[in-house]
N, CA, C and O atoms as CSV, one atom per row, in Angstrom:
chain,resi,resn,atom,element,x,y,z
A,1,UNK,N,N,0.842,-1.176,0.000
A,1,UNK,CA,C,0.000,0.000,0.000
A,1,UNK,C,C,0.889,1.242,0.000
A,1,UNK,O,O,1.838,1.327,0.779
A,2,UNK,N,N,0.591,2.184,-0.854
A,2,UNK,CA,C,1.288,3.456,-0.870
A,2,UNK,C,C,0.745,4.305,0.265
A,2,UNK,O,O,-0.466,4.454,0.428
A,3,UNK,N,N,1.655,4.854,1.039
A,3,UNK,CA,C,1.239,5.678,2.178
A,3,UNK,C,C,0.898,7.080,1.667
A,3,UNK,O,O,1.736,7.721,1.032
A,4,UNK,N,N,-0.315,7.564,1.934
A,4,UNK,CA,C,-0.701,8.910,1.493
A,4,UNK,C,C,0.023,9.975,2.314
A,4,UNK,O,O,0.648,9.669,3.330
A,5,UNK,N,N,-0.065,11.196,1.875
A,5,UNK,CA,C,0.532,12.307,2.615
A,5,UNK,C,C,-0.389,12.722,3.758
A,5,UNK,O,O,-1.597,12.489,3.717
A,6,UNK,N,N,0.194,13.331,4.765
A,6,UNK,CA,C,-0.580,13.849,5.897
A,6,UNK,C,C,-1.326,15.095,5.447
A,6,UNK,O,O,-0.879,15.811,4.551
A,7,UNK,N,N,-2.465,15.346,6.075
A,7,UNK,CA,C,-3.258,16.536,5.786
A,7,UNK,C,C,-3.833,17.067,7.091
A,7,UNK,O,O,-4.105,16.308,8.020
A,8,UNK,N,N,-4.012,18.385,7.144
A,8,UNK,CA,C,-4.569,19.043,8.315
A,8,UNK,C,C,-5.765,19.882,7.902
A,8,UNK,O,O,-5.754,20.529,6.854
A,9,UNK,N,N,-6.790,19.864,8.732
A,9,UNK,CA,C,-7.990,20.663,8.513
A,9,UNK,C,C,-8.197,21.497,9.772
A,9,UNK,O,O,-8.132,20.978,10.887
A,10,UNK,N,N,-8.445,22.788,9.590
A,10,UNK,CA,C,-8.658,23.674,10.730
A,10,UNK,C,C,-10.026,24.337,10.623
A,10,UNK,O,O,-10.465,24.724,9.540
A,11,UNK,N,N,-10.687,24.459,11.769
A,11,UNK,CA,C,-11.936,25.225,11.840
A,11,UNK,C,C,-12.134,25.731,13.259
A,11,UNK,O,O,-11.740,25.058,14.213
A,12,UNK,N,N,-12.734,26.899,13.417
A,12,UNK,CA,C,-13.189,27.327,14.737
A,12,UNK,C,C,-14.620,26.835,14.968
A,12,UNK,O,O,-15.417,26.739,14.035
A,13,UNK,N,N,-14.924,26.529,16.219
A,13,UNK,CA,C,-16.264,26.081,16.602
A,13,UNK,C,C,-16.704,26.841,17.843
A,13,UNK,O,O,-15.867,27.396,18.556
A,14,UNK,N,N,-18.016,26.874,18.113
A,14,UNK,CA,C,-18.517,27.693,19.221
A,14,UNK,C,C,-18.169,27.166,20.609
A,14,UNK,O,O,-18.188,27.930,21.575
A,15,UNK,N,N,-17.849,25.862,20.732
A,15,UNK,CA,C,-17.579,25.308,22.060
A,15,UNK,C,C,-16.795,24.010,21.951
A,15,UNK,O,O,-16.750,23.381,20.894
A,16,UNK,N,N,-16.173,23.617,23.070
A,16,UNK,CA,C,-15.464,22.342,23.118
A,16,UNK,C,C,-16.453,21.181,22.953
A,16,UNK,O,O,-16.114,20.153,22.366
A,17,UNK,N,N,-17.656,21.346,23.465
A,17,UNK,CA,C,-18.681,20.305,23.319
A,17,UNK,C,C,-19.009,20.076,21.846
A,17,UNK,O,O,-19.092,18.929,21.407
A,18,UNK,N,N,-19.194,21.138,21.085
A,18,UNK,CA,C,-19.459,21.007,19.647
A,18,UNK,C,C,-18.273,20.372,18.945
A,18,UNK,O,O,-18.448,19.551,18.045
A,19,UNK,N,N,-17.060,20.748,19.353
A,19,UNK,CA,C,-15.852,20.187,18.751
A,19,UNK,C,C,-15.747,18.688,19.016
A,19,UNK,O,O,-15.428,17.920,18.108
A,20,UNK,N,N,-16.013,18.268,20.250
A,20,UNK,CA,C,-15.958,16.838,20.585
A,20,UNK,C,C,-16.988,16.038,19.789
A,20,UNK,O,O,-16.687,14.956,19.287
A,21,UNK,N,N,-18.189,16.570,19.679
A,21,UNK,CA,C,-19.260,15.878,18.947
A,21,UNK,C,C,-18.879,15.673,17.481
A,21,UNK,O,O,-19.039,14.579,16.939
A,22,UNK,N,N,-18.378,16.726,16.848
A,22,UNK,CA,C,-17.977,16.627,15.442
A,22,UNK,C,C,-16.773,15.702,15.303
A,22,UNK,O,O,-16.722,14.890,14.379
A,23,UNK,N,N,-15.806,15.815,16.206
A,23,UNK,CA,C,-14.621,14.950,16.152
A,23,UNK,C,C,-15.019,13.480,16.235
A,23,UNK,O,O,-14.506,12.658,15.476
A,24,UNK,N,N,-15.916,13.145,17.135
A,24,UNK,CA,C,-16.347,11.753,17.277
A,24,UNK,C,C,-17.029,11.254,16.012
A,24,UNK,O,O,-16.838,10.102,15.623
A,25,UNK,N,N,-17.816,12.099,15.370
A,25,UNK,CA,C,-18.457,11.698,14.114
A,25,UNK,C,C,-17.416,11.429,13.032
A,25,UNK,O,O,-17.470,10.401,12.357
A,26,UNK,N,N,-16.472,12.349,12.868
A,26,UNK,CA,C,-15.451,12.183,11.829
A,26,UNK,C,C,-14.547,10.979,12.112
A,26,UNK,O,O,-14.133,10.279,11.188
A,27,UNK,N,N,-14.243,10.742,13.390
A,27,UNK,CA,C,-13.453,9.568,13.767
A,27,UNK,C,C,-14.216,8.281,13.463
A,27,UNK,O,O,-13.658,7.348,12.887
A,28,UNK,N,N,-15.489,8.231,13.849
A,28,UNK,CA,C,-16.315,7.043,13.616
A,28,UNK,C,C,-16.469,6.722,12.139
A,28,UNK,O,O,-16.577,5.559,11.752
A,29,UNK,N,N,-16.478,7.772,11.315
A,29,UNK,CA,C,-16.642,7.590,9.875
A,29,UNK,C,C,-15.321,7.328,9.161
A,29,UNK,O,O,-15.300,7.177,7.939
A,30,UNK,N,N,-14.220,7.272,9.906
A,30,UNK,CA,C,-12.924,6.984,9.315
A,30,UNK,C,C,-12.359,8.109,8.469
A,30,UNK,O,O,-11.498,7.876,7.622
A,31,UNK,N,N,-12.833,9.325,8.688
A,31,UNK,CA,C,-12.368,10.454,7.879
A,31,UNK,C,C,-11.161,11.159,8.477
A,31,UNK,O,O,-10.415,11.829,7.763
A,32,UNK,N,N,-10.965,11.010,9.782
A,32,UNK,CA,C,-9.807,11.585,10.461
A,32,UNK,C,C,-9.245,10.549,11.419
A,32,UNK,O,O,-9.907,9.566,11.749
A,33,UNK,N,N,-8.006,10.784,11.864
A,33,UNK,CA,C,-7.397,9.907,12.865
A,33,UNK,C,C,-7.290,10.599,14.220
A,33,UNK,O,O,-7.089,9.943,15.242
A,34,UNK,N,N,-7.423,11.918,14.226
A,34,UNK,CA,C,-7.244,12.676,15.467
A,34,UNK,C,C,-7.842,14.064,15.318
A,34,UNK,O,O,-7.896,14.616,14.219
A,35,UNK,N,N,-8.287,14.616,16.427
A,35,UNK,CA,C,-8.709,16.016,16.474
A,35,UNK,C,C,-8.065,16.648,17.698
A,35,UNK,O,O,-8.206,16.140,18.810
A,36,UNK,N,N,-7.368,17.742,17.498
A,36,UNK,CA,C,-6.820,18.516,18.612
A,36,UNK,C,C,-7.752,19.690,18.858
A,36,UNK,O,O,-7.877,20.587,18.024
A,37,UNK,N,N,-8.400,19.671,20.006
A,37,UNK,CA,C,-9.300,20.758,20.379
A,37,UNK,C,C,-8.459,21.757,21.167
A,37,UNK,O,O,-8.012,21.483,22.281
A,38,UNK,N,N,-8.261,22.916,20.560
A,38,UNK,CA,C,-7.379,23.922,21.124
A,38,UNK,C,C,-8.124,24.773,22.136
A,38,UNK,O,O,-9.352,24.862,22.101
A,39,UNK,N,N,-7.397,25.384,23.015
A,39,UNK,CA,C,-7.991,26.216,24.059
A,39,UNK,C,C,-8.808,27.366,23.497
A,39,UNK,O,O,-8.862,27.574,22.285
A,40,UNK,N,N,-9.431,28.099,24.379
A,40,UNK,CA,C,-10.265,29.209,23.927
A,40,UNK,C,C,-9.476,30.180,23.054
A,40,UNK,O,O,-8.313,30.477,23.323
A,41,UNK,N,N,-10.128,30.664,22.013
A,41,UNK,CA,C,-9.544,31.674,21.138
A,41,UNK,C,C,-10.545,32.804,21.001
A,41,UNK,O,O,-11.752,32.599,21.130
A,42,UNK,N,N,-10.045,33.974,20.745
A,42,UNK,CA,C,-10.914,35.102,20.436
A,42,UNK,C,C,-10.778,35.370,18.953
A,42,UNK,O,O,-9.676,35.621,18.465
A,43,UNK,N,N,-11.871,35.321,18.241
A,43,UNK,CA,C,-11.869,35.578,16.809
A,43,UNK,C,C,-12.388,36.985,16.546
A,43,UNK,O,O,-13.381,37.411,17.136
A,44,UNK,N,N,-11.716,37.693,15.667
A,44,UNK,CA,C,-12.117,39.023,15.238
A,44,UNK,C,C,-12.256,38.936,13.719
A,44,UNK,O,O,-11.305,38.566,13.031
A,45,UNK,N,N,-13.437,39.275,13.192
A,45,UNK,CA,C,-13.712,39.024,11.786
A,45,UNK,C,C,-14.785,39.970,11.265
A,45,UNK,O,O,-15.445,40.668,12.035
A,46,UNK,N,N,-14.945,39.983,9.966
A,46,UNK,CA,C,-16.013,40.744,9.330
A,46,UNK,C,C,-17.155,39.772,9.047
A,46,UNK,O,O,-16.952,38.735,8.417
A,47,UNK,N,N,-18.349,40.109,9.511
A,47,UNK,CA,C,-19.522,39.273,9.273
A,47,UNK,C,C,-20.671,40.174,8.830
A,47,UNK,O,O,-21.080,41.081,9.555
A,48,UNK,N,N,-21.176,39.914,7.647
A,48,UNK,CA,C,-22.282,40.687,7.075
A,48,UNK,C,C,-21.986,42.189,7.099
A,48,UNK,O,O,-22.841,43.009,7.433
A,49,UNK,N,N,-20.739,42.520,6.732
A,49,UNK,CA,C,-20.334,43.907,6.611
A,49,UNK,C,C,-19.967,44.612,7.901
A,49,UNK,O,O,-19.659,45.804,7.886
A,50,UNK,N,N,-19.995,43.899,9.016
A,50,UNK,CA,C,-19.718,44.502,10.323
A,50,UNK,C,C,-18.538,43.807,10.990
A,50,UNK,O,O,-18.311,42.613,10.792
A,51,UNK,N,N,-17.797,44.565,11.777
A,51,UNK,CA,C,-16.745,43.989,12.596
A,51,UNK,C,C,-17.392,43.197,13.723
A,51,UNK,O,O,-18.296,43.693,14.395
A,52,UNK,N,N,-16.935,41.970,13.930
A,52,UNK,CA,C,-17.521,41.109,14.960
A,52,UNK,C,C,-16.407,40.406,15.731
A,52,UNK,O,O,-15.280,40.289,15.250
A,53,UNK,N,N,-16.736,39.946,16.922
A,53,UNK,CA,C,-15.826,39.128,17.717
A,53,UNK,C,C,-16.617,37.950,18.272
A,53,UNK,O,O,-17.837,38.012,18.427
A,54,UNK,N,N,-15.893,36.881,18.564
A,54,UNK,CA,C,-16.529,35.696,19.149
A,54,UNK,C,C,-15.503,34.923,19.955
A,54,UNK,O,O,-14.326,34.880,19.598
A,55,UNK,N,N,-15.948,34.315,21.039
A,55,UNK,CA,C,-15.126,33.372,21.787
A,55,UNK,C,C,-15.415,31.991,21.226
A,55,UNK,O,O,-16.564,31.552,21.189
A,56,UNK,N,N,-14.364,31.311,20.791
A,56,UNK,CA,C,-14.512,30.018,20.133
A,56,UNK,C,C,-13.415,29.073,20.602
A,56,UNK,O,O,-12.562,29.446,21.408
A,57,UNK,N,N,-13.445,27.857,20.096
A,57,UNK,CA,C,-12.319,26.929,20.233
A,57,UNK,C,C,-11.871,26.584,18.819
A,57,UNK,O,O,-12.691,26.439,17.913
A,58,UNK,N,N,-10.571,26.454,18.645
A,58,UNK,CA,C,-10.046,26.019,17.360
A,58,UNK,C,C,-9.895,24.507,17.365
A,58,UNK,O,O,-9.616,23.907,18.404
A,59,UNK,N,N,-10.078,23.898,16.213
A,59,UNK,CA,C,-9.900,22.449,16.113
A,59,UNK,C,C,-9.014,22.150,14.916
A,59,UNK,O,O,-9.231,22.660,13.817
A,60,UNK,N,N,-8.012,21.313,15.152
A,60,UNK,CA,C,-7.115,20.859,14.105
A,60,UNK,C,C,-7.346,19.365,13.918
A,60,UNK,O,O,-7.068,18.565,14.812
A,61,UNK,N,N,-7.853,19.004,12.759
A,61,UNK,CA,C,-8.134,17.602,12.444
A,61,UNK,C,C,-6.958,17.033,11.647
A,61,UNK,O,O,-6.452,17.687,10.735
A,62,UNK,N,N,-6.525,15.820,11.988
A,62,UNK,CA,C,-5.426,15.154,11.289
A,62,UNK,C,C,-5.998,14.032,10.440
A,62,UNK,O,O,-6.753,13.190,10.926
A,63,UNK,N,N,-5.628,14.032,9.165
A,63,UNK,CA,C,-6.132,13.039,8.237
A,63,UNK,C,C,-5.090,12.776,7.161
A,63,UNK,O,O,-3.914,13.097,7.335
A,64,UNK,N,N,-5.517,12.197,6.062
A,64,UNK,CA,C,-4.616,11.921,4.944
A,64,UNK,C,C,-5.047,12.710,3.721
A,64,UNK,O,O,-6.167,13.217,3.643
A,65,UNK,N,N,-4.134,12.800,2.774
A,65,UNK,CA,C,-4.442,13.493,1.524
A,65,UNK,C,C,-5.601,12.819,0.798
A,65,UNK,O,O,-6.344,13.483,0.075
A,66,UNK,N,N,-5.764,11.522,0.979
A,66,UNK,CA,C,-6.853,10.797,0.323
A,66,UNK,C,C,-8.210,11.062,0.974
A,66,UNK,O,O,-9.246,10.893,0.331
A,67,UNK,N,N,-8.214,11.471,2.227
A,67,UNK,CA,C,-9.467,11.701,2.948
A,67,UNK,C,C,-9.803,13.185,3.106
A,67,UNK,O,O,-10.856,13.523,3.646
A,68,UNK,N,N,-8.930,14.063,2.647
A,68,UNK,CA,C,-9.118,15.494,2.911
A,68,UNK,C,C,-10.424,16.031,2.324
A,68,UNK,O,O,-11.156,16.742,3.013
A,69,UNK,N,N,-10.728,15.710,1.075
A,69,UNK,CA,C,-11.954,16.239,0.460
A,69,UNK,C,C,-13.221,15.703,1.125
A,69,UNK,O,O,-14.108,16.490,1.454
A,70,UNK,N,N,-13.336,14.374,1.336
A,70,UNK,CA,C,-14.549,13.910,2.025
A,70,UNK,C,C,-14.641,14.408,3.466
A,70,UNK,O,O,-15.741,14.643,3.966
A,71,UNK,N,N,-13.502,14.572,4.139
A,71,UNK,CA,C,-13.532,15.075,5.519
A,71,UNK,C,C,-13.992,16.533,5.562
A,71,UNK,O,O,-14.786,16.905,6.427
A,72,UNK,N,N,-13.502,17.357,4.640
A,72,UNK,CA,C,-13.922,18.760,4.591
A,72,UNK,C,C,-15.414,18.852,4.274
A,72,UNK,O,O,-16.131,19.646,4.883
A,73,UNK,N,N,-15.876,18.051,3.333
A,73,UNK,CA,C,-17.296,18.065,2.963
A,73,UNK,C,C,-18.171,17.662,4.160
A,73,UNK,O,O,-19.179,18.309,4.444
A,74,UNK,N,N,-17.783,16.605,4.845
A,74,UNK,CA,C,-18.569,16.136,5.991
A,74,UNK,C,C,-18.519,17.146,7.143
A,74,UNK,O,O,-19.532,17.397,7.795
A,75,UNK,N,N,-17.339,17.723,7.389
A,75,UNK,CA,C,-17.204,18.746,8.419
A,75,UNK,C,C,-18.132,19.918,8.121
A,75,UNK,O,O,-18.767,20.454,9.029
A,76,UNK,N,N,-18.211,20.313,6.870
A,76,UNK,CA,C,-19.116,21.390,6.483
A,76,UNK,C,C,-20.566,21.051,6.771
A,76,UNK,O,O,-21.340,21.917,7.179
A,77,UNK,N,N,-20.939,19.792,6.561
A,77,UNK,CA,C,-22.318,19.362,6.822
A,77,UNK,C,C,-22.622,19.324,8.323
A,77,UNK,O,O,-23.753,19.587,8.732
A,78,UNK,N,N,-21.629,19.003,9.135
A,78,UNK,CA,C,-21.827,18.904,10.584
A,78,UNK,C,C,-21.663,20.235,11.305
A,78,UNK,O,O,-22.154,20.399,12.421
A,79,UNK,N,N,-20.989,21.167,10.690
A,79,UNK,CA,C,-20.629,22.438,11.341
A,79,UNK,C,C,-21.876,23.255,11.671
A,79,UNK,O,O,-22.773,23.374,10.836
A,80,UNK,N,N,-21.943,23.820,12.881
A,80,UNK,CA,C,-23.145,24.562,13.269
A,80,UNK,C,C,-23.258,25.977,12.704
A,80,UNK,O,O,-24.330,26.578,12.773
A,81,UNK,N,N,-22.174,26.522,12.145
A,81,UNK,CA,C,-22.222,27.898,11.651
A,81,UNK,C,C,-22.878,27.986,10.279
A,81,UNK,O,O,-22.787,27.061,9.471
A,82,UNK,N,N,-23.533,29.103,10.032
A,82,UNK,CA,C,-24.156,29.373,8.737
A,82,UNK,C,C,-23.115,29.349,7.612
A,82,UNK,O,O,-23.355,28.781,6.547
A,83,UNK,N,N,-21.976,29.964,7.857
A,83,UNK,CA,C,-20.877,29.983,6.899
A,83,UNK,C,C,-19.605,29.571,7.642
A,83,UNK,O,O,-18.868,30.433,8.121
A,84,UNK,N,N,-19.342,28.277,7.743
A,84,UNK,CA,C,-18.182,27.842,8.521
A,84,UNK,C,C,-16.866,28.180,7.819
A,84,UNK,O,O,-16.752,28.104,6.595
A,85,UNK,N,N,-15.885,28.554,8.628
A,85,UNK,CA,C,-14.530,28.760,8.121
A,85,UNK,C,C,-13.802,27.423,8.250
A,85,UNK,O,O,-13.448,27.009,9.354
A,86,UNK,N,N,-13.586,26.765,7.143
A,86,UNK,CA,C,-12.902,25.476,7.124
A,86,UNK,C,C,-11.772,25.587,6.108
A,86,UNK,O,O,-12.013,25.858,4.932
A,87,UNK,N,N,-10.546,25.377,6.560
A,87,UNK,CA,C,-9.405,25.411,5.658
A,87,UNK,C,C,-8.600,24.126,5.838
A,87,UNK,O,O,-8.527,23.568,6.932
A,88,UNK,N,N,-8.007,23.678,4.752
A,88,UNK,CA,C,-7.266,22.425,4.796
A,88,UNK,C,C,-6.013,22.528,3.946
A,88,UNK,O,O,-5.947,23.298,2.988
A,89,UNK,N,N,-5.030,21.740,4.318
A,89,UNK,CA,C,-3.783,21.705,3.556
A,89,UNK,C,C,-3.173,20.313,3.621
A,89,UNK,O,O,-3.304,19.605,4.619
A,90,UNK,N,N,-2.516,19.944,2.557
A,90,UNK,CA,C,-1.734,18.711,2.525
A,90,UNK,C,C,-0.332,19.082,2.989
A,90,UNK,O,O,0.240,20.065,2.518
A,91,UNK,N,N,0.216,18.312,3.896
A,91,UNK,CA,C,1.520,18.617,4.487
A,91,UNK,C,C,2.665,18.259,3.546
A,91,UNK,O,O,2.615,17.252,2.839
A,92,UNK,N,N,3.672,19.080,3.550
A,92,UNK,CA,C,4.867,18.832,2.742
A,92,UNK,C,C,5.661,17.646,3.269
A,92,UNK,O,O,6.247,16.893,2.492
A,93,UNK,N,N,5.681,17.481,4.580
A,93,UNK,CA,C,6.460,16.403,5.184
A,93,UNK,C,C,5.787,15.958,6.472
A,93,UNK,O,O,5.082,16.726,7.125
A,94,UNK,N,N,6.020,14.705,6.818
A,94,UNK,CA,C,5.554,14.158,8.091
A,94,UNK,C,C,6.401,12.936,8.404
A,94,UNK,O,O,6.947,12.299,7.503
A,95,UNK,N,N,6.506,12.620,9.661
A,95,UNK,CA,C,7.255,11.443,10.094
A,95,UNK,C,C,6.590,10.185,9.538
A,95,UNK,O,O,5.362,10.108,9.503
A,96,UNK,N,N,7.364,9.216,9.109
A,96,UNK,CA,C,6.818,7.990,8.519
A,96,UNK,C,C,5.853,7.281,9.467
A,96,UNK,O,O,4.823,6.772,9.028
A,97,UNK,N,N,6.171,7.242,10.754
A,97,UNK,CA,C,5.267,6.603,11.721
A,97,UNK,C,C,3.922,7.336,11.780
A,97,UNK,O,O,2.874,6.707,11.919
A,98,UNK,N,N,3.960,8.659,11.673
A,98,UNK,CA,C,2.729,9.443,11.664
A,98,UNK,C,C,1.908,9.122,10.424
A,98,UNK,O,O,0.696,8.927,10.514
A,99,UNK,N,N,2.554,9.067,9.275
A,99,UNK,CA,C,1.852,8.748,8.029
A,99,UNK,C,C,1.208,7.368,8.091
A,99,UNK,O,O,0.063,7.188,7.675
A,100,UNK,N,N,1.947,6.408,8.608
A,100,UNK,CA,C,1.420,5.044,8.732
A,100,UNK,C,C,0.213,5.022,9.660
A,100,UNK,O,O,-0.802,4.398,9.347
A,101,UNK,N,N,0.318,5.703,10.801
A,101,UNK,CA,C,-0.789,5.772,11.762
A,101,UNK,C,C,-2.016,6.436,11.141
A,101,UNK,O,O,-3.133,5.946,11.303
A,102,UNK,N,N,-1.815,7.555,10.428
A,102,UNK,CA,C,-2.938,8.223,9.770
A,102,UNK,C,C,-3.625,7.295,8.778
A,102,UNK,O,O,-4.852,7.207,8.753
A,103,UNK,N,N,-2.838,6.605,7.965
A,103,UNK,CA,C,-3.402,5.703,6.962
A,103,UNK,C,C,-4.171,4.555,7.621
A,103,UNK,O,O,-5.253,4.184,7.164
A,104,UNK,N,N,-3.615,4.001,8.683
A,104,UNK,CA,C,-4.274,2.882,9.371
A,104,UNK,C,C,-5.590,3.292,10.010
A,104,UNK,O,O,-6.520,2.489,10.092
A,105,UNK,N,N,-5.675,4.532,10.463
A,105,UNK,CA,C,-6.856,4.959,11.207
A,105,UNK,C,C,-7.853,5.759,10.384
A,105,UNK,O,O,-8.856,6.239,10.913
A,106,UNK,N,N,-7.589,5.900,9.117
A,106,UNK,CA,C,-8.588,6.510,8.241
A,106,UNK,C,C,-8.985,5.479,7.193
A,106,UNK,O,O,-10.086,4.933,7.255
A,107,UNK,N,N,-8.125,5.209,6.252
A,107,UNK,CA,C,-8.445,4.294,5.161
A,107,UNK,C,C,-8.800,2.896,5.647
A,107,UNK,O,O,-9.736,2.283,5.134
A,108,UNK,N,N,-8.066,2.387,6.628
A,108,UNK,CA,C,-8.257,1.014,7.069
A,108,UNK,C,C,-9.319,0.827,8.119
A,108,UNK,O,O,-9.611,-0.310,8.489
A,109,UNK,N,N,-9.916,1.904,8.619
A,109,UNK,CA,C,-10.839,1.776,9.729
A,109,UNK,C,C,-12.190,2.369,9.417
A,109,UNK,O,O,-12.767,3.062,10.255
A,110,UNK,N,N,-12.699,2.118,8.254
A,110,UNK,CA,C,-14.009,2.634,7.861
A,110,UNK,C,C,-15.100,2.002,8.724
A,110,UNK,O,O,-15.072,0.808,9.022
A,111,UNK,N,N,-16.044,2.823,9.108
A,111,UNK,CA,C,-17.248,2.386,9.822
A,111,UNK,C,C,-16.962,1.736,11.167
A,111,UNK,O,O,-17.700,0.847,11.592
A,112,UNK,N,N,-15.901,2.168,11.843
A,112,UNK,CA,C,-15.633,1.694,13.195
A,112,UNK,C,C,-16.551,2.390,14.174
A,112,UNK,O,O,-17.324,3.265,13.785
A,113,UNK,N,N,-16.478,2.015,15.430
A,113,UNK,CA,C,-17.321,2.698,16.399
A,113,UNK,C,C,-16.452,3.363,17.447
A,113,UNK,O,O,-15.410,2.836,17.837
A,114,UNK,N,N,-16.884,4.505,17.890
A,114,UNK,CA,C,-16.191,5.265,18.930
A,114,UNK,C,C,-17.173,5.371,20.100
A,114,UNK,O,O,-18.315,5.800,19.941
A,115,UNK,N,N,-16.696,4.970,21.266
A,115,UNK,CA,C,-17.551,5.074,22.452
A,115,UNK,C,C,-17.824,6.527,22.791
A,115,UNK,O,O,-16.929,7.366,22.695
A,116,UNK,N,N,-19.052,6.831,23.185
A,116,UNK,CA,C,-19.374,8.194,23.613
A,116,UNK,C,C,-19.085,8.324,25.101
A,116,UNK,O,O,-19.059,7.357,25.863
A,117,UNK,N,N,-18.868,9.594,25.467
A,117,UNK,CA,C,-18.617,9.867,26.887
A,117,UNK,C,C,-19.911,10.078,27.605
A,117,UNK,O,O,-19.915,10.320,28.812
């Protein structure tokens, strides 16, 4: 099997609870291998022509280049915002063990189950 490249997807979400719920869905569907839910962030942005701020959490999803498009599409469907900010990139380099782990936990683990808390 050819090992795909690592990929990262970033999005802000309204709460850690929303982030955990979405992460569990993406993990269960085999679209990501990990989600890092980052501490509180303050976002400053333009929304509907006005300056706005929001307290959010950032989430960094780890996946493969082969799963990036379906993961972004599914994240968009699960995201609670009207216009979610979702950005993704394929990594230039990653440790071989990381690449192997990502491939094993996305491509090889379709339709697994994740216990809820």
